[in-house]
DRENDO-1510 file (C-alpha; in Angstrom, 1 decimal, always signed):
<recs>
REC; n; res; u; v; w
REC; 1; MET; +0.0; +0.0; +0.0 .
REC; 2; VAL; +1.4; +3.4; -1.0 .
REC; 3; ASN; +0.6; +6.5; +1.0 .
REC; 4; LEU; +0.3; +9.5; -1.3 .
REC; 5; ALA; -1.0; +11.9; +1.3 .
REC; 6; THR; +0.9; +15.2; +1.8 .
REC; 7; LYS; +0.5; +18.1; +4.2 .
REC; 8; LEU; +0.7; +21.8; +3.2 .
REC; 9; GLY; +0.8; +23.6; +6.5 .
REC; 10; THR; -2.5; +22.8; +8.2 .
REC; 11; LEU; -4.1; +21.5; +4.9 .
REC; 12; GLU; -4.0; +17.8; +4.3 .
REC; 13; LEU; -4.3; +16.4; +0.8 .
REC; 14; LYS; -4.9; +12.8; -0.1 .
REC; 15; ASN; -2.3; +13.0; -2.8 .
REC; 16; PRO; +0.0; +15.7; -4.2 .
REC; 17; ILE; -1.8; +16.3; -7.5 .
REC; 18; MET; -3.9; +19.4; -8.2 .
REC; 19; PRO; -4.6; +21.6; -11.2 .
REC; 20; ALA; -2.8; +24.8; -12.0 .
REC; 21; SER; -5.1; +27.8; -12.0 .
REC; 22; GLY; -6.7; +28.6; -15.3 .
REC; 23; THR; -6.5; +25.0; -16.5 .
REC; 24; PHE; -9.4; +23.5; -14.5 .
REC; 25; SER; -13.2; +24.0; -14.4 .
REC; 26; ASP; -16.3; +22.2; -13.3 .
REC; 27; ASP; -16.6; +20.8; -16.9 .
REC; 28; LEU; -14.0; +18.2; -16.0 .
REC; 29; ALA; -16.5; +16.6; -13.6 .
REC; 30; GLY; -17.9; +15.0; -16.8 .
REC; 31; MET; -14.5; +13.4; -17.5 .
REC; 32; PHE; -13.5; +12.0; -14.1 .
REC; 33; ASP; -14.3; +12.0; -10.4 .
REC; 34; LEU; -12.9; +15.3; -9.1 .
REC; 35; ASP; -12.4; +13.8; -5.7 .
REC; 36; LEU; -9.6; +11.8; -7.1 .
REC; 37; LEU; -7.5; +15.0; -6.9 .
REC; 38; GLY; -5.6; +16.2; -3.9 .
REC; 39; ALA; -7.1; +19.7; -4.1 .
REC; 40; HIS; -9.1; +21.8; -6.5 .
REC; 41; VAL; -7.6; +25.1; -7.7 .
REC; 42; THR; -10.0; +27.6; -9.4 .
REC; 43; LYS; -9.3; +29.8; -12.3 .
REC; 44; THR; -8.0; +33.1; -11.1 .
REC; 45; ILE; -10.8; +35.6; -10.3 .
REC; 46; THR; -10.8; +39.4; -10.0 .
REC; 47; ALA; -13.2; +41.5; -7.9 .
REC; 48; GLU; -14.6; +43.1; -11.1 .
REC; 49; LYS; -15.8; +41.6; -14.3 .
REC; 50; ARG; -13.1; +41.4; -17.0 .
REC; 51; GLY; -13.3; +40.5; -20.6 .
REC; 52; GLY; -9.7; +39.4; -21.1 .
REC; 53; ASN; -7.1; +40.1; -23.8 .
REC; 54; PRO; -7.7; +40.4; -27.6 .
REC; 55; THR; -7.6; +37.2; -29.7 .
REC; 56; PRO; -5.8; +35.1; -30.6 .
REC; 57; ARG; -5.1; +34.2; -27.0 .
REC; 58; VAL; -3.3; +30.8; -27.4 .
REC; 59; CYS; -0.7; +29.3; -29.7 .
REC; 60; GLU; +1.4; +26.2; -29.7 .
REC; 61; VAL; +5.2; +26.4; -29.6 .
REC; 62; HIS; +7.3; +23.2; -30.0 .
REC; 63; GLY; +5.1; +21.0; -27.7 .
REC; 64; SER; +4.5; +23.8; -25.2 .
REC; 65; MET; +2.0; +26.7; -25.2 .
REC; 66; LEU; +1.9; +30.4; -25.2 .
REC; 67; ASN; -1.2; +32.1; -23.7 .
REC; 68; SER; -2.3; +35.6; -23.1 .
REC; 69; ILE; -5.8; +35.1; -21.8 .
REC; 70; GLY; -5.9; +38.2; -19.6 .
REC; 71; ILE; -7.7; +36.8; -16.6 .
REC; 72; PRO; -11.3; +37.1; -17.8 .
REC; 73; SER; -13.6; +37.0; -14.8 .
REC; 74; LYS; -17.3; +37.2; -13.9 .
REC; 75; GLY; -16.4; +39.0; -10.7 .
REC; 76; LEU; -16.5; +38.2; -7.0 .
REC; 77; ASP; -20.2; +38.0; -6.5 .
REC; 78; HIS; -20.7; +35.5; -9.2 .
REC; 79; PHE; -17.9; +33.4; -7.8 .
REC; 80; VAL; -19.2; +33.3; -4.3 .
REC; 81; GLN; -22.8; +32.6; -5.3 .
REC; 82; GLU; -22.2; +30.2; -8.2 .
REC; 83; VAL; -18.8; +28.6; -8.2 .
REC; 84; ILE; -18.1; +27.9; -4.5 .
REC; 85; PRO; -21.4; +26.0; -4.0 .
REC; 86; PHE; -20.5; +23.7; -6.9 .
REC; 87; TYR; -17.2; +22.6; -5.2 .
REC; 88; LYS; -18.9; +22.1; -1.8 .
REC; 89; ARG; -20.1; +18.8; -3.0 .
REC; 90; TYR; -16.6; +17.4; -3.1 .
REC; 91; GLU; -14.3; +16.4; -0.3 .
REC; 92; ALA; -11.1; +17.7; -1.9 .
REC; 93; PRO; -10.2; +21.1; -0.4 .
REC; 94; LEU; -10.9; +24.2; -2.6 .
REC; 95; VAL; -8.1; +26.6; -3.3 .
REC; 96; VAL; -9.2; +30.0; -4.7 .
REC; 97; SER; -6.8; +31.9; -7.0 .
REC; 98; ILE; -7.2; +35.7; -6.9 .
REC; 99; SER; -5.6; +38.6; -8.7 .
REC; 100; ALA; -5.6; +42.4; -8.5 .
REC; 101; ASN; -3.6; +45.3; -9.8 .
REC; 102; ARG; -3.1; +47.1; -6.5 .
REC; 103; ALA; -2.2; +45.9; -3.0 .
REC; 104; ASP; -5.3; +47.3; -1.3 .
REC; 105; ASP; -7.6; +45.8; -4.0 .
REC; 106; PHE; -5.8; +42.5; -3.5 .
REC; 107; ALA; -6.5; +42.6; +0.2 .
REC; 108; ARG; -10.2; +43.5; -0.3 .
REC; 109; LEU; -10.6; +40.6; -2.7 .
REC; 110; CYS; -8.8; +38.2; -0.3 .
REC; 111; GLU; -11.3; +39.2; +2.4 .
REC; 112; GLY; -14.2; +38.7; +0.0 .
REC; 113; VAL; -13.3; +35.1; -0.8 .
REC; 114; SER; -12.6; +34.2; +2.8 .
REC; 115; VAL; -15.9; +32.4; +3.1 .
REC; 116; PRO; -17.1; +28.9; +4.2 .
REC; 117; GLY; -16.1; +26.3; +1.6 .
REC; 118; VAL; -12.7; +27.8; +0.8 .
REC; 119; ALA; -9.7; +26.0; +2.3 .
REC; 120; ALA; -6.9; +28.2; +1.1 .
REC; 121; ILE; -6.2; +31.2; -1.1 .
REC; 122; GLU; -3.6; +31.2; -3.9 .
REC; 123; VAL; -2.6; +34.8; -4.4 .
REC; 124; ASN; -1.3; +35.4; -8.0 .
REC; 125; ILE; +1.3; +38.0; -7.1 .
REC; 126; SER; +2.8; +37.3; -10.6 .
REC; 127; CYS; +0.2; +39.7; -12.0 .
REC; 128; PRO; +1.0; +43.4; -12.9 .
REC; 129; ASN; +1.2; +45.9; -10.1 .
REC; 130; ILE; -0.1; +49.3; -11.4 .
REC; 131; GLU; +1.6; +51.1; -8.5 .
REC; 132; ALA; +5.0; +49.7; -9.7 .
REC; 133; ASP; +4.8; +50.7; -13.4 .
REC; 134; GLY; +3.1; +47.4; -14.2 .
REC; 135; LYS; +5.8; +45.1; -12.9 .
REC; 136; ALA; +4.5; +42.0; -11.2 .
REC; 137; PHE; +4.5; +42.2; -7.4 .
REC; 138; ALA; +6.7; +39.1; -7.2 .
REC; 139; ILE; +9.4; +40.6; -9.4 .
REC; 140; ARG; +10.9; +42.3; -6.3 .
REC; 141; PRO; +11.2; +41.3; -2.6 .
REC; 142; SER; +9.9; +44.7; -1.5 .
REC; 143; THR; +6.7; +44.7; -3.4 .
REC; 144; THR; +6.2; +41.0; -2.6 .
REC; 145; ARG; +6.5; +41.8; +1.1 .
REC; 146; GLU; +4.1; +44.8; +0.8 .
REC; 147; VAL; +1.3; +42.9; -0.8 .
REC; 148; MET; +1.7; +39.8; +1.3 .
REC; 149; LEU; +1.5; +41.8; +4.5 .
REC; 150; LYS; -1.8; +43.3; +3.4 .
REC; 151; LEU; -3.1; +39.9; +2.3 .
REC; 152; ARG; -2.1; +38.4; +5.6 .
REC; 153; GLU; -4.1; +41.0; +7.5 .
REC; 154; ALA; -7.2; +40.4; +5.3 .
REC; 155; THR; -7.7; +36.7; +6.1 .
REC; 156; ASP; -7.0; +33.8; +8.5 .
REC; 157; LEU; -7.1; +31.3; +5.7 .
REC; 158; PRO; -3.8; +29.8; +4.4 .
REC; 159; LEU; -2.2; +31.9; +1.8 .
REC; 160; TRP; -0.2; +30.4; -1.1 .
REC; 161; ALA; +2.0; +32.9; -2.9 .
REC; 162; LYS; +2.3; +32.2; -6.6 .
REC; 163; LEU; +5.7; +33.3; -7.8 .
REC; 164; THR; +7.0; +34.4; -11.2 .
REC; 165; PRO; +9.9; +33.1; -13.2 .
REC; 166; ASN; +10.3; +36.7; -14.6 .
REC; 167; THR; +12.6; +37.8; -11.8 .
REC; 168; GLY; +16.3; +37.7; -11.1 .
REC; 169; GLU; +15.6; +37.4; -7.4 .
REC; 170; THR; +13.9; +34.1; -6.9 .
REC; 171; VAL; +15.3; +33.3; -3.5 .
REC; 172; GLU; +14.9; +36.8; -2.1 .
REC; 173; VAL; +11.3; +37.0; -3.3 .
REC; 174; ALA; +10.5; +33.6; -1.7 .
REC; 175; LEU; +12.0; +34.6; +1.6 .
REC; 176; ALA; +10.1; +37.9; +1.5 .
REC; 177; ALA; +6.8; +36.1; +0.9 .
REC; 178; GLU; +7.5; +33.7; +3.8 .
REC; 179; ALA; +8.4; +36.5; +6.2 .
REC; 180; ALA; +5.3; +38.4; +5.3 .
REC; 181; GLY; +3.0; +35.5; +6.1 .
REC; 182; ALA; +2.7; +33.1; +3.1 .
REC; 183; ASP; +1.9; +29.6; +4.2 .
REC; 184; ALA; +3.1; +28.0; +1.0 .
REC; 185; LEU; +4.8; +29.0; -2.3 .
REC; 186; VAL; +3.5; +28.0; -5.8 .
REC; 187; VAL; +6.5; +27.9; -8.0 .
REC; 188; SER; +5.9; +29.1; -10.6 .
REC; 189; ASN; +3.7; +31.0; -13.0 .
REC; 190; THR; +4.4; +31.2; -16.7 .
REC; 191; LEU; +7.5; +32.8; -18.3 .
REC; 192; LEU; +7.0; +35.9; -20.5 .
REC; 193; ALA; +7.6; +34.9; -24.1 .
REC; 194; MET; +6.7; +35.6; -27.7 .
REC; 195; ALA; +6.1; +33.9; -31.1 .
REC; 196; ILE; +5.9; +35.4; -34.6 .
REC; 197; ASP; +4.2; +34.1; -37.7 .
REC; 198; ILE; +6.9; +34.3; -40.4 .
REC; 199; ARG; +4.3; +34.4; -43.2 .
REC; 200; SER; +2.3; +37.3; -41.9 .
REC; 201; ARG; +5.2; +38.7; -39.8 .
REC; 202; LYS; +2.6; +39.3; -37.0 .
REC; 203; PRO; +2.9; +38.2; -33.4 .
REC; 204; LYS; +1.0; +34.9; -32.9 .
REC; 205; LEU; -0.8; +36.4; -29.9 .
REC; 206; GLY; -3.2; +39.3; -30.0 .
REC; 207; ASN; -1.5; +40.8; -27.0 .
REC; 208; LEU; +2.0; +40.5; -28.6 .
REC; 209; MET; +3.5; +38.5; -25.7 .
REC; 210; GLY; +2.2; +35.9; -23.4 .
REC; 211; GLY; +3.1; +33.2; -20.8 .
REC; 212; LEU; +5.1; +30.1; -21.8 .
REC; 213; SER; +3.8; +26.9; -20.2 .
REC; 214; GLY; +4.3; +23.2; -20.8 .
REC; 215; PRO; +7.5; +21.1; -21.1 .
REC; 216; SER; +9.6; +24.0; -22.1 .
REC; 217; LEU; +9.0; +25.7; -18.8 .
REC; 218; LYS; +9.8; +22.7; -16.6 .
REC; 219; PRO; +13.6; +23.0; -16.2 .
REC; 220; ILE; +13.2; +26.6; -15.2 .
REC; 221; ALA; +10.4; +26.0; -12.7 .
REC; 222; LEU; +12.1; +23.0; -11.3 .
REC; 223; ARG; +15.2; +25.0; -10.7 .
REC; 224; MET; +13.1; +27.6; -8.9 .
REC; 225; ALA; +11.3; +25.0; -6.8 .
REC; 226; TYR; +14.7; +23.6; -5.7 .
REC; 227; GLN; +16.0; +27.0; -4.8 .
REC; 228; CYS; +13.0; +28.0; -2.8 .
REC; 229; ALA; +12.7; +24.7; -1.0 .
REC; 230; LYS; +16.3; +25.1; +0.1 .
REC; 231; VAL; +15.7; +28.4; +1.9 .
REC; 232; VAL; +12.1; +28.5; +3.2 .
REC; 233; ASN; +10.5; +26.6; +6.0 .
REC; 234; ILE; +7.0; +26.5; +4.3 .
REC; 235; PRO; +5.9; +24.0; +1.7 .
REC; 236; VAL; +6.7; +24.5; -1.9 .
REC; 237; ILE; +4.2; +23.5; -4.6 .
REC; 238; GLY; +5.9; +22.8; -8.0 .
REC; 239; CYS; +4.2; +24.1; -11.1 .
REC; 240; GLY; +5.4; +24.0; -14.7 .
REC; 241; GLY; +5.7; +21.4; -17.4 .
REC; 242; ILE; +4.3; +18.4; -15.5 .
REC; 243; SER; +3.0; +15.8; -17.9 .
REC; 244; ASN; +3.6; +12.5; -16.2 .
REC; 245; ALA; +4.6; +10.9; -12.9 .
REC; 246; GLU; +8.3; +11.2; -13.7 .
REC; 247; ASP; +7.9; +15.0; -13.8 .
REC; 248; VAL; +6.1; +14.9; -10.4 .
REC; 249; VAL; +8.8; +12.8; -8.9 .
REC; 250; GLU; +11.5; +15.2; -10.1 .
REC; 251; TYR; +9.7; +18.1; -8.3 .
REC; 252; LEU; +9.3; +16.1; -5.1 .
REC; 253; ILE; +12.9; +15.1; -5.1 .
REC; 254; ALA; +13.8; +18.8; -5.6 .
REC; 255; GLY; +11.9; +19.7; -2.5 .
REC; 256; ALA; +8.3; +20.3; -3.5 .
REC; 257; SER; +5.6; +18.8; -1.3 .
REC; 258; ALA; +2.9; +18.9; -4.0 .
REC; 259; VAL; +2.5; +19.9; -7.6 .
REC; 260; GLN; +0.1; +21.6; -10.0 .
REC; 261; VAL; -0.7; +20.2; -13.5 .
REC; 262; GLY; -1.7; +22.7; -16.2 .
REC; 263; THR; -1.0; +22.5; -19.9 .
REC; 264; ALA; -1.1; +18.7; -19.9 .
REC; 265; THR; -4.8; +18.9; -19.1 .
REC; 266; PHE; -5.5; +20.8; -22.3 .
REC; 267; ILE; -3.9; +17.9; -24.2 .
REC; 268; ASN; -5.5; +15.2; -22.2 .
REC; 269; PRO; -8.4; +16.1; -19.9 .
REC; 270; THR; -7.8; +13.0; -17.8 .
REC; 271; ALA; -4.1; +13.7; -17.4 .
REC; 272; MET; -4.3; +14.3; -13.6 .
REC; 273; PRO; -6.0; +11.0; -12.6 .
REC; 274; SER; -3.6; +9.2; -15.0 .
REC; 275; ILE; -0.6; +10.9; -13.3 .
REC; 276; ILE; -1.9; +9.8; -9.8 .
REC; 277; ALA; -2.2; +6.2; -11.0 .
REC; 278; GLU; +1.3; +6.4; -12.6 .
REC; 279; LEU; +2.7; +7.9; -9.3 .
REC; 280; THR; +1.2; +5.1; -7.3 .
REC; 281; ALA; +2.8; +2.5; -9.6 .
REC; 282; TYR; +6.2; +4.2; -9.5 .
REC; 283; CYS; +6.2; +4.2; -5.7 .
REC; 284; PHE; +5.1; +0.5; -5.6 .
REC; 285; ARG; +7.9; -0.5; -8.1 .
REC; 286; ASN; +10.5; +1.4; -6.2 .
REC; 287; GLY; +9.5; +0.3; -2.7 .
REC; 288; ILE; +8.4; +3.7; -1.6 .
REC; 289; ALA; +5.7; +3.3; +1.1 .
REC; 290; ASP; +5.1; +7.0; +1.7 .
REC; 291; ILE; +5.5; +9.9; -0.7 .
REC; 292; SER; +7.2; +11.9; +1.9 .
REC; 293; GLU; +10.3; +9.7; +1.4 .
REC; 294; LEU; +10.8; +11.5; -1.9 .
REC; 295; VAL; +10.4; +15.1; -0.8 .
REC; 296; GLY; +13.7; +16.9; -0.7 .
REC; 297; SER; +15.8; +13.8; -1.3 .
REC; 298; VAL; +17.9; +15.3; -4.1 .
REC; 299; ARG; +21.6; +14.2; -3.7 .
REC; 300; ASP; +23.2; +17.6; -3.9 .
REC; 301; GLU; +25.8; +17.2; -1.1 .
REC; 302; GLU; +28.7; +18.2; -3.4 .
REC; 303; ALA; +27.1; +21.5; -4.5 .
REC; 304; GLY; +27.9; +24.6; -2.5 .
REC; 305; ASP; +25.2; +26.7; -0.8 .
REC; 306; ALA; +26.1; +29.6; -3.2 .
REC; 307; MET; +24.5; +27.6; -6.1 .
REC; 308; ILE; +21.1; +28.1; -4.5 .
REC; 309; PHE; +21.4; +31.9; -5.1 .
REC; 310; MET; +22.6; +31.7; -8.7 .
REC; 311; GLU; +19.9; +32.5; -11.2 .
REC; 312; ALA; +21.9; +31.1; -14.1 .
REC; 313; ALA; +25.0; +29.1; -14.7 .
REC; 314; PRO; +28.0; +31.0; -16.1 .
</recs>
């Protein structure tokens, strides 16, 4: 018997597999039992209604994906009245992803979703901060600390800070988020990227640039998860390029306690339950009785501590 259960602070999950925000909806209930998952993570919501970015919003790039969706949202009231009741029928804990352009707006939205039925709040501090010339909160330790302190004051629920790969200060941002009250780190969001159609000479996305996700992102996000897990005392949730159980095991060995699956679900709607089955089989074959045996088991004794703070090899 293999125990896949994992603990993220006070939150207990039956297994470490959950969706990445924006890649999961109640429509998947027609494909598999949603209670197979360790947790449910909603699409990011904003307090106000939003229409999203101009089309085209998605394009494929060498087995990965670029997207510039723009966080379309039906607003807070719709979410509380319509979405949360749907997930209350399931045992898997509900994690709500939120976004805002100002720290105070972020805090008000955080307070607004702190209602019965919500187990944790994932705060997408990878989104633009209008008060910092549009740079994401998680680009800098100072703005990370500022927004996380306000969010911490706004709720007693666990806060998961979703970090960005578009920074040269991964470790410093992670430490700032932890010091300001984050209960876990989600590592990471998409990487800013671009693609051009060589026939029309136009960008393939209507918003010119977008976020890179899928297998191309995995080495970067895995590196970030490793760096963060080495320096913080809160759980790290790996996110980026996970398509199979081997990818999950890599993140666990690097130090993540759980993972989020995104682009793979667009390719195969039943990817997550398949990964759970594959992970169970992997543990059984390798004599791993408890998934915790894998977490942070990377053999890096010969590497110096300075490597943790390096953003790129020379």
